[in-house]
N, C-alpha and C positions, 0 to 999 in steps of 0.2 A: 177077117172075122169081125163081126159087128158086136159092139159093146152095148150093154143094157143102159137104160137111163141112169140107174144108180151108179154104175161103174163110171159113166161119163162124168157125172156130177162130182164123184170122189176124186177123179183125176184132175178136174179143174180146180178144186179146193187145194189139192197138194201143190199144184203149179203156182197158185196165188200165194200160198204160205212160203214156198221157196223163193218166189220173186220178192216178196216183202222182206224176208230175212236177208236176201242178197242186197236189197236196197239199203238196209241199215248198215250192213258191213261196208258198203261203198261210201256211205255218208261218214261213218267213223274214220275210214281211211283217208278221206279228203280233208278232215278238220285241220291236221297239222299244216297241210299245204295252204289252206286258206289263211291260217294264222300267220304263216311266213309271208304270204303275199300282202296281207294287211300291214304287217310290220314294215315291209320294204316300201310300200306306197306311202304310208303315213308317218314313218319314222318312229322314234321312241314316244311312248305315251307322255303327254304334257303333264307337268307337275305344277301346282299353284306356287306362285312366287311368294317367298317368305318375307322379303323386304324390298326396299327401293332398288338396291343393286341387282337383285335377281330379276326384278321386273324390267330394269333397263337392259339387262343382257338378253332377255327374251325378246324385247322390242328390237334390239339390234339384229338378232338372228332372223326373226320372222317378218320384219318390215320389208315391203316390196318397193317402197319409194320413200323419198324424203318427207313428203307430207304424211304418209302413214307412220313413219318413225316419230315425227313431231307429235302427232296425236297420241301415239302410244306412250311417249314420255310424259305428256301432260296427264294422261290417265295414271301413270305410275306415281306422279307427284301428288295426285289427289288421293290415291290409296294409302301411301306411306309418307308420313311427315318427317320421320327420323332418317338419319344417314349413319352408315357404319363408321365406327371409329377404328383407327389403326390398331390400338391396343385392346380392342374388344368393346362390346356394348354399342350404344347408339347416342347420337347427339341431335338435339332439336334446335334449329336457329330461329329465333324470334326477331324478325326484321323491324318490328316496332321498337324494340329495345336495343337492337343491333348487338346481340350477344347470344351465345350458345348455352344450352342447358343439357346436362347429362340425363338420359332417360334409359330405362331398362330394356325396352323393346323397340320395334320399328315404328311404333306410334305411342304417344304419351298416354299414360293411364289417367284416370280421373284425378287421383291425388297429385300426379305430376302436373296436370293442367292447372289445378288449384294453386300449386306452388309457383308456376309461371305467371298466372294472373296476379297473384299477390306481389310478386316481384315487379310486375308492370305498374301496379298502383304505387309502389314505392318510387319507381322510376318517374312517374308523372309528378309525384309530390316534390321530388328533388328538382325536376325541371321547373316547377312552379316557383319554388324558393329561389332558384338561380335567376329566374326572370324578374321576380320582385326586387331582389337585391340590385340587379342591373338597372331597373327602372328608377329605383331610389338614388343610385349613384348618378345617373344622368340628370335627374331632377335637381339634385344638389349642385352639380356642375353648372347647369343652366342658370340656377338662381345666383350663384357666385358671379358668373359672367354678366348677368343682367345688372348686378350691383356695380361692377366695374364700369359698365357702359354708362350708367347714370352719373357716376362721378365724373367721367370724362366729358359728358354732355353738359353738365352744370358748371364746368370750369372751376373746379374746387380750388382750395388754397394752393398757391405755387409751392413747389418743393423748395425747402431752404437749401441754399448753396453750401457746399461743403466748406468748412473753415479752412482758411489758408494759414499755413505755418510761416511765421515771420522769418525772414532771412537774417542772419547775424550782421550787426553793424560793422561796416568796414572802418577800421581805425586808420588814421593817417600814419604814414611811416614816421618813425622816430629819427630825427636828424641828429647825427652824431657830430660832436664838435671836431672841427677840422684842426689839425696841428698847424700853428703859425710857423712857417719856416722862412717866409720872405721878410723883408725889412720894410714893408709898407707902413704908413701911418696908422691905418686901422688895426693892423696886426700889433703894432707897438702899444697902441692905446688899449687893446684887449689884454695884453700881458700886464700892463700897469694896473688895470682895474682888477685883475685877478689877484695881483700881489697885495693891493690895498685891502681887498675883502679878506684875504687870508690873514693879514696882520691884525685887522680889526677883530676877527673871530678869535684869534689867539689871545688878544688883550682881554677880551671879555671873559674868556675861559679862566685866566689867572685871577681875576677879581673874585 
């Protein structure tokens, strides 16, 4: 049976509408599959690192070589100046002062940077004072040493010798009178002289 031109055109339109509707259903049905494939290929969606430690962990996972890892770590250091503290919060190390500063976030705020800069100015002032005192002490020591050298070169007055303590005079030993026991002439004469002196002394005493 032959169809008229109007019937043929109507049938073509119906087939086009059915095909278009079928295409939408197929597209909708394949979306979950495509999402699953995308997740399987690319892994979980990347999230921006919130601090240096997050950035370092991502660099460790995603780096394909040592050079790539080093470059990623350098980038992490440029993005985040602070480091996590064990008890919470962050710490910023200022190598110019060789000390740490507590900060609230992974990077210092404007007020925190002003506080760090102010501390650095005080640090420079203390260093300047210490250097000045050290230079003054060295200059004084050099001046004193130069004075001593001039005295030695000019041959100044000789040093007075230390006074000597005199030793005690040694007294001659006392000779004790020996007892005359022999009958020699000298011994007899000594006895006689002693008797005369004794008698003369007693006579004077009686008068």
